[in-house]
N, C-alpha and C positions, 0 to 999 in steps of 0.2 A: 506653309505658305509660300515659300518660292515657287510650288509649281501652281499656287493659282495665282498669280503676278505672270506669269509665262504662259498659262491657259487663256483660251478664247474661245466662245461659243460654245457648246454643247462640252467639252472638256472643264472650263471652268464652270460651270453649272453644277458636272456632275463633284466635280470637286472642291465648290464649297459646300453643297448638302451634304457629304459627308462631314467636312469640319463641321458645321453647324451640328450634325446629330450627336459628335462624340461633346462636342459645347455642353449641348443641353441635357446627358449623359451625367457628363460633371455635377451641372446643375442641380438634379437629384440623386446623387448622393449629394453633394456637400447641403442639401435640403434637410434629406434623413440624418445626416450628421447635427445640427443645428436643431434641429429635433429631438433627437437624444441626448444631447449634451451642451445644447447652448443657453445662456445665461441671463441674452440683453431679448427684454421680452420683443422689441419690434423685430430683431432677426429672426425671430422664433416664429414670428407672427406672419411672414413674408414665407419663411419655409411650410409654411399649412398652407397657403395658398400657393405657391409652389407646387406640390405634393394633389391639393386640389385641383389644380390645373392638369394634373399629369393621367391623372381619371379617363 
């Protein structure tokens, strides 16, 4: 995040997109775990939605 705060222009865009890709990859992994191990139905439904949007 420090790099992002100090960046501007194209460098900012590049760092921001790299961070967002990592963020979304983490969400997909969390959704997979929720699908297989979760017990709270609304969270499992959200995990299903996330995985559908990943396709």
